N, C-alpha and C positions, 0 to 999 in steps of 0.2 A: 317058244322059249325060253327053258329057267337061264334065272341069272346064275354065273358060275360061281361055285362054292370057295370064298376066300375065308382066309382067317389071319384077320389085320394083324394079330400079334404073333403070327409068324414072320420069323428073318425073313425069306423068301417071298413074302404076299407082294403082290404085283400093287394092291393101293396105296402101300405104304409111301410109293416115294410121292404118287399126286397128293396124298394128303398132309404131306412134311409140306409142299407147296400152297397149297390151299390154306392152311391151318400157320405160317410163316405170317409175322407180322404185314410184311408187302401184301404177300398172296391175296389174304383176307383184306386189306382195304383197296386190293385193285378192283376184286372182284365185286364189294360194296360198289366202290366209283361206278363201274361199268350198269350195274345193276341199276342205278340210278337214270343211265341216259341210254336212248337208244344205241347211238354209238357216238365215243368218244376219241378225237385226234390225241398224239403225245402229250403235246404240250399241255391240253385239257384235262389229263390224266394228273401229269403233273404238278400243276397248279389246283387240282381237286385232293391229292394226298399230301398233306404239307409235310413235309421233309425227308422227301425220298429225293432220290440223287436219279437225274438222267439213268448212270448206268445200272442201278438197281432198277428203275421202274423196266428200262429193256430185258433186264435178267429176267426179271419175273412175265413180263410181257411173254418174251421166249419160253419160258419154263408154262404156262398156264396154254400154251398155242402147243404146244407139242402134247400135250396129255387133250386135247381137244375141249377143251373150257373156253377157249378165246380164238375168233375170227381175227386174221389183220386182212386188211384192204387197201389195197395203196391206189390212189384217184388219180385218175387223168387228167392233170390240169396244168398251167403253164408251171403254178407251184406245187411243187412236187409233195403230196401230204397221203399219210397214211390213217386209216381210221381204225377204230379196236372194237370189236363187242362179242359179246358174250353169244356161244353157240345154247342150243337148248339145253345139254348139258350141266354148258357152264350157267344158265339161269339157274336148274334145280339148285345146284352146288351154291350158288350166291343167295339163294333166299334163305339155305338152310346157314351158312354164315351167319346173315346179318338177323335169322332170326337168335344164334350164337352170343352176335356181339350186344342185342337188345338183353338178354340174360343177363348178361355181365355187367349192364347199368342198371339192371333191375337190383341186384345183389350188392352194388358198390357202395362201398360205406361214404358215406355224406364227406365231403373233403369241404374242413374250412378253417 
């Protein structure tokens, strides 16, 4: 089965919404943080992504989950908590995002 022919330059292209979330500051950082660990709790992600608010992290995770890039798993325990992890598709996208970040580091002028 071949991949659908999408045209990211077309207004109605379905990939645009996902691209917008993935390439946003918080989307990129959330994907990169999840790529570092197998599963992370909300608080672990918040501490890892300096400057993100609870509201923004929650919104970003919901958007990534809705697009099939992140899974949310509620754990059965006395202290309820939720784990987040990348799906197979999320791992593929996160790998590409990390490559982009590394490219940016290489071309970034030295600050001094």
